[in-house]
TORKOL-4160 file (C-alpha; in steps of 0.2 Angstrom, whole numbers, padded with zeros to 4 digits, m for minus):
221
<pt num="1" X="m0147" Y="0292" Z="m0577"/>
<pt num="2" X="m0160" Y="0279" Z="m0573"/>
<pt num="3" X="m0172" Y="0279" Z="m0559"/>
<pt num="4" X="m0164" Y="0265" Z="m0550"/>
<pt num="5" X="m0148" Y="0274" Z="m0550"/>
<pt num="6" X="m0156" Y="0289" Z="m0543"/>
<pt num="7" X="m0164" Y="0280" Z="m0530"/>
<pt num="8" X="m0148" Y="0271" Z="m0525"/>
<pt num="9" X="m0139" Y="0288" Z="m0524"/>
<pt num="10" X="m0152" Y="0298" Z="m0516"/>
<pt num="11" X="m0158" Y="0286" Z="m0502"/>
<pt num="12" X="m0140" Y="0286" Z="m0494"/>
<pt num="13" X="m0140" Y="0306" Z="m0496"/>
<pt num="14" X="m0156" Y="0308" Z="m0488"/>
<pt num="15" X="m0153" Y="0297" Z="m0472"/>
<pt num="16" X="m0135" Y="0306" Z="m0472"/>
<pt num="17" X="m0145" Y="0323" Z="m0470"/>
<pt num="18" X="m0158" Y="0318" Z="m0460"/>
<pt num="19" X="m0146" Y="0311" Z="m0446"/>
<pt num="20" X="m0137" Y="0328" Z="m0447"/>
<pt num="21" X="m0153" Y="0338" Z="m0443"/>
<pt num="22" X="m0157" Y="0326" Z="m0429"/>
<pt num="23" X="m0140" Y="0329" Z="m0421"/>
<pt num="24" X="m0142" Y="0347" Z="m0420"/>
<pt num="25" X="m0160" Y="0348" Z="m0416"/>
<pt num="26" X="m0159" Y="0335" Z="m0402"/>
<pt num="27" X="m0174" Y="0336" Z="m0388"/>
<pt num="28" X="m0169" Y="0340" Z="m0370"/>
<pt num="29" X="m0172" Y="0326" Z="m0358"/>
<pt num="30" X="m0188" Y="0328" Z="m0348"/>
<pt num="31" X="m0188" Y="0336" Z="m0332"/>
<pt num="32" X="m0192" Y="0326" Z="m0317"/>
<pt num="33" X="m0209" Y="0327" Z="m0311"/>
<pt num="34" X="m0209" Y="0332" Z="m0291"/>
<pt num="35" X="m0228" Y="0330" Z="m0290"/>
<pt num="36" X="m0228" Y="0312" Z="m0289"/>
<pt num="37" X="m0226" Y="0310" Z="m0271"/>
<pt num="38" X="m0236" Y="0325" Z="m0266"/>
<pt num="39" X="m0250" Y="0315" Z="m0260"/>
<pt num="40" X="m0248" Y="0308" Z="m0243"/>
<pt num="41" X="m0249" Y="0290" Z="m0240"/>
<pt num="42" X="m0260" Y="0283" Z="m0227"/>
<pt num="43" X="m0253" Y="0272" Z="m0214"/>
<pt num="44" X="m0257" Y="0255" Z="m0214"/>
<pt num="45" X="m0268" Y="0250" Z="m0199"/>
<pt num="46" X="m0263" Y="0234" Z="m0190"/>
<pt num="47" X="m0279" Y="0224" Z="m0185"/>
<pt num="48" X="m0277" Y="0214" Z="m0170"/>
<pt num="49" X="m0287" Y="0198" Z="m0170"/>
<pt num="50" X="m0297" Y="0197" Z="m0155"/>
<pt num="51" X="m0298" Y="0179" Z="m0148"/>
<pt num="52" X="m0310" Y="0173" Z="m0136"/>
<pt num="53" X="m0303" Y="0172" Z="m0117"/>
<pt num="54" X="m0312" Y="0155" Z="m0114"/>
<pt num="55" X="m0318" Y="0143" Z="m0128"/>
<pt num="56" X="m0335" Y="0137" Z="m0124"/>
<pt num="57" X="m0333" Y="0118" Z="m0119"/>
<pt num="58" X="m0343" Y="0107" Z="m0130"/>
<pt num="59" X="m0336" Y="0091" Z="m0123"/>
<pt num="60" X="m0347" Y="0081" Z="m0111"/>
<pt num="61" X="m0341" Y="0079" Z="m0093"/>
<pt num="62" X="m0333" Y="0063" Z="m0089"/>
<pt num="63" X="m0344" Y="0053" Z="m0077"/>
<pt num="64" X="m0332" Y="0048" Z="m0062"/>
<pt num="65" X="m0345" Y="0040" Z="m0052"/>
<pt num="66" X="m0336" Y="0023" Z="m0054"/>
<pt num="67" X="m0320" Y="0027" Z="m0047"/>
<pt num="68" X="m0314" Y="0015" Z="m0034"/>
<pt num="69" X="m0329" Y="0005" Z="m0036"/>
<pt num="70" X="m0330" Y="m0015" Z="m0039"/>
<pt num="71" X="m0344" Y="m0024" Z="m0049"/>
<pt num="72" X="m0343" Y="m0043" Z="m0048"/>
<pt num="73" X="m0353" Y="m0053" Z="m0061"/>
<pt num="74" X="m0354" Y="m0071" Z="m0057"/>
<pt num="75" X="m0361" Y="m0081" Z="m0071"/>
<pt num="76" X="m0363" Y="m0099" Z="m0076"/>
<pt num="77" X="m0347" Y="m0104" Z="m0086"/>
<pt num="78" X="m0354" Y="m0121" Z="m0093"/>
<pt num="79" X="m0370" Y="m0112" Z="m0098"/>
<pt num="80" X="m0361" Y="m0102" Z="m0112"/>
<pt num="81" X="m0366" Y="m0085" Z="m0103"/>
<pt num="82" X="m0348" Y="m0078" Z="m0106"/>
<pt num="83" X="m0352" Y="m0069" Z="m0120"/>
<pt num="84" X="m0366" Y="m0059" Z="m0111"/>
<pt num="85" X="m0355" Y="m0056" Z="m0097"/>
<pt num="86" X="m0341" Y="m0049" Z="m0107"/>
<pt num="87" X="m0354" Y="m0037" Z="m0116"/>
<pt num="88" X="m0361" Y="m0032" Z="m0100"/>
<pt num="89" X="m0342" Y="m0029" Z="m0093"/>
<pt num="90" X="m0339" Y="m0018" Z="m0108"/>
<pt num="91" X="m0354" Y="m0007" Z="m0106"/>
<pt num="92" X="m0352" Y="m0004" Z="m0087"/>
<pt num="93" X="m0333" Y="0001" Z="m0090"/>
<pt num="94" X="m0339" Y="0013" Z="m0104"/>
<pt num="95" X="m0352" Y="0020" Z="m0094"/>
<pt num="96" X="m0343" Y="0022" Z="m0077"/>
<pt num="97" X="m0325" Y="0025" Z="m0081"/>
<pt num="98" X="m0314" Y="0020" Z="m0066"/>
<pt num="99" X="m0325" Y="0005" Z="m0061"/>
<pt num="100" X="m0317" Y="m0012" Z="m0060"/>
<pt num="101" X="m0328" Y="m0026" Z="m0067"/>
<pt num="102" X="m0323" Y="m0044" Z="m0062"/>
<pt num="103" X="m0330" Y="m0060" Z="m0071"/>
<pt num="104" X="m0331" Y="m0076" Z="m0061"/>
<pt num="105" X="m0339" Y="m0092" Z="m0062"/>
<pt num="106" X="m0354" Y="m0095" Z="m0051"/>
<pt num="107" X="m0353" Y="m0113" Z="m0044"/>
<pt num="108" X="m0368" Y="m0124" Z="m0042"/>
<pt num="109" X="m0374" Y="m0130" Z="m0026"/>
<pt num="110" X="m0362" Y="m0143" Z="m0016"/>
<pt num="111" X="m0373" Y="m0158" Z="m0018"/>
<pt num="112" X="m0372" Y="m0156" Z="m0038"/>
<pt num="113" X="m0353" Y="m0153" Z="m0037"/>
<pt num="114" X="m0350" Y="m0169" Z="m0028"/>
<pt num="115" X="m0361" Y="m0179" Z="m0042"/>
<pt num="116" X="m0352" Y="m0170" Z="m0055"/>
<pt num="117" X="m0336" Y="m0177" Z="m0048"/>
<pt num="118" X="m0344" Y="m0195" Z="m0047"/>
<pt num="119" X="m0349" Y="m0195" Z="m0066"/>
<pt num="120" X="m0332" Y="m0198" Z="m0073"/>
<pt num="121" X="m0328" Y="m0212" Z="m0062"/>
<pt num="122" X="m0344" Y="m0221" Z="m0068"/>
<pt num="123" X="m0341" Y="m0217" Z="m0085"/>
<pt num="124" X="m0323" Y="m0226" Z="m0085"/>
<pt num="125" X="m0329" Y="m0240" Z="m0074"/>
<pt num="126" X="m0344" Y="m0245" Z="m0086"/>
<pt num="127" X="m0331" Y="m0243" Z="m0101"/>
<pt num="128" X="m0319" Y="m0254" Z="m0091"/>
<pt num="129" X="m0332" Y="m0267" Z="m0089"/>
<pt num="130" X="m0337" Y="m0268" Z="m0106"/>
<pt num="131" X="m0320" Y="m0270" Z="m0112"/>
<pt num="132" X="m0314" Y="m0284" Z="m0099"/>
<pt num="133" X="m0330" Y="m0289" Z="m0090"/>
<pt num="134" X="m0325" Y="m0307" Z="m0092"/>
<pt num="135" X="m0310" Y="m0305" Z="m0081"/>
<pt num="136" X="m0317" Y="m0293" Z="m0069"/>
<pt num="137" X="m0334" Y="m0302" Z="m0064"/>
<pt num="138" X="m0325" Y="m0317" Z="m0058"/>
<pt num="139" X="m0313" Y="m0307" Z="m0046"/>
<pt num="140" X="m0329" Y="m0298" Z="m0039"/>
<pt num="141" X="m0336" Y="m0316" Z="m0034"/>
<pt num="142" X="m0347" Y="m0319" Z="m0050"/>
<pt num="143" X="m0346" Y="m0336" Z="m0058"/>
<pt num="144" X="m0354" Y="m0329" Z="m0074"/>
<pt num="145" X="m0356" Y="m0311" Z="m0079"/>
<pt num="146" X="m0374" Y="m0305" Z="m0078"/>
<pt num="147" X="m0385" Y="m0304" Z="m0093"/>
<pt num="148" X="m0384" Y="m0285" Z="m0096"/>
<pt num="149" X="m0366" Y="m0287" Z="m0098"/>
<pt num="150" X="m0368" Y="m0297" Z="m0113"/>
<pt num="151" X="m0381" Y="m0285" Z="m0121"/>
<pt num="152" X="m0367" Y="m0271" Z="m0119"/>
<pt num="153" X="m0355" Y="m0283" Z="m0126"/>
<pt num="154" X="m0364" Y="m0286" Z="m0141"/>
<pt num="155" X="m0363" Y="m0269" Z="m0147"/>
<pt num="156" X="m0347" Y="m0264" Z="m0139"/>
<pt num="157" X="m0344" Y="m0248" Z="m0150"/>
<pt num="158" X="m0362" Y="m0241" Z="m0147"/>
<pt num="159" X="m0362" Y="m0245" Z="m0128"/>
<pt num="160" X="m0346" Y="m0235" Z="m0125"/>
<pt num="161" X="m0351" Y="m0220" Z="m0136"/>
<pt num="162" X="m0368" Y="m0219" Z="m0127"/>
<pt num="163" X="m0358" Y="m0220" Z="m0110"/>
<pt num="164" X="m0348" Y="m0207" Z="m0114"/>
<pt num="165" X="m0360" Y="m0195" Z="m0122"/>
<pt num="166" X="m0374" Y="m0197" Z="m0108"/>
<pt num="167" X="m0360" Y="m0195" Z="m0095"/>
<pt num="168" X="m0353" Y="m0179" Z="m0102"/>
<pt num="169" X="m0372" Y="m0172" Z="m0103"/>
<pt num="170" X="m0376" Y="m0177" Z="m0085"/>
<pt num="171" X="m0361" Y="m0170" Z="m0080"/>
<pt num="172" X="m0363" Y="m0153" Z="m0089"/>
<pt num="173" X="m0381" Y="m0153" Z="m0081"/>
<pt num="174" X="m0374" Y="m0155" Z="m0064"/>
<pt num="175" X="m0359" Y="m0141" Z="m0066"/>
<pt num="176" X="m0372" Y="m0128" Z="m0073"/>
<pt num="177" X="m0380" Y="m0115" Z="m0061"/>
<pt num="178" X="m0390" Y="m0105" Z="m0072"/>
<pt num="179" X="m0384" Y="m0090" Z="m0063"/>
<pt num="180" X="m0380" Y="m0072" Z="m0069"/>
<pt num="181" X="m0378" Y="m0062" Z="m0053"/>
<pt num="182" X="m0372" Y="m0044" Z="m0052"/>
<pt num="183" X="m0365" Y="m0037" Z="m0037"/>
<pt num="184" X="m0360" Y="m0019" Z="m0034"/>
<pt num="185" X="m0348" Y="m0015" Z="m0020"/>
<pt num="186" X="m0354" Y="m0032" Z="m0013"/>
<pt num="187" X="m0372" Y="m0028" Z="m0014"/>
<pt num="188" X="m0382" Y="m0039" Z="m0026"/>
<pt num="189" X="m0391" Y="m0027" Z="m0039"/>
<pt num="190" X="m0398" Y="m0042" Z="m0051"/>
<pt num="191" X="m0400" Y="m0060" Z="m0049"/>
<pt num="192" X="m0405" Y="m0072" Z="m0064"/>
<pt num="193" X="m0409" Y="m0085" Z="m0052"/>
<pt num="194" X="m0422" Y="m0074" Z="m0044"/>
<pt num="195" X="m0429" Y="m0065" Z="m0059"/>
<pt num="196" X="m0427" Y="m0080" Z="m0071"/>
<pt num="197" X="m0420" Y="m0068" Z="m0085"/>
<pt num="198" X="m0405" Y="m0059" Z="m0091"/>
<pt num="199" X="m0405" Y="m0040" Z="m0087"/>
<pt num="200" X="m0405" Y="m0027" Z="m0101"/>
<pt num="201" X="m0391" Y="m0016" Z="m0104"/>
<pt num="202" X="m0400" Y="0000" Z="m0099"/>
<pt num="203" X="m0408" Y="m0008" Z="m0085"/>
<pt num="204" X="m0392" Y="m0015" Z="m0078"/>
<pt num="205" X="m0384" Y="0002" Z="m0081"/>
<pt num="206" X="m0397" Y="0010" Z="m0072"/>
<pt num="207" X="m0397" Y="m0002" Z="m0057"/>
<pt num="208" X="m0378" Y="m0001" Z="m0055"/>
<pt num="209" X="m0378" Y="0018" Z="m0055"/>
<pt num="210" X="m0392" Y="0021" Z="m0043"/>
<pt num="211" X="m0382" Y="0008" Z="m0032"/>
<pt num="212" X="m0366" Y="0019" Z="m0034"/>
<pt num="213" X="m0376" Y="0034" Z="m0030"/>
<pt num="214" X="m0381" Y="0026" Z="m0014"/>
<pt num="215" X="m0364" Y="0021" Z="m0009"/>
<pt num="216" X="m0360" Y="0040" Z="m0008"/>
<pt num="217" X="m0347" Y="0042" Z="m0021"/>
<pt num="218" X="m0345" Y="0060" Z="m0026"/>
<pt num="219" X="m0342" Y="0066" Z="m0044"/>
<pt num="220" X="m0325" Y="0072" Z="m0048"/>
<pt num="221" X="m0321" Y="0088" Z="m0055"/>
């Protein structure tokens, strides 16, 4: 018998007998280990978080000194002071919450106001004479127009433009007062007409705060 045939015959026999031996000599199952849970487990401690009863306040107290107060800023509207007035208004409302800031035009004196009303009449009168003086002067009792009329008539466009520009400039000058007056609860705290200058933001804040303190307004809680 060849080796290959012996191996093919012997290998199945060896596996058959090894299975029979394992069947009768099976290992019993392991006993349960009762010592696993012999060690006591520690109860988990619950840690209570401690929160502060009162959080420290880091917010600045709001200044309520301006509640119920009125600040009037009267400025020259024709002098281009509106931008400065708006800047001061925003600053005061930020520094003194609750204060009411009112912006208004400061009118010029009465004679200048009257003259400013006359300037447009003169402007249109001169332009009308330049355009139709030959019919206007005879009705006014002049046989012939004066010499200055012919000088204006010779340069009609330049005369009309000059009359309009100079008239507007003179009217703007009459309407300007150059004022920047600040009143706090009816009391004058700064006057540009007296100081000949504008107030600084810090200066105006201190002046208004001092006036508000004098009026007896108490800080709110």
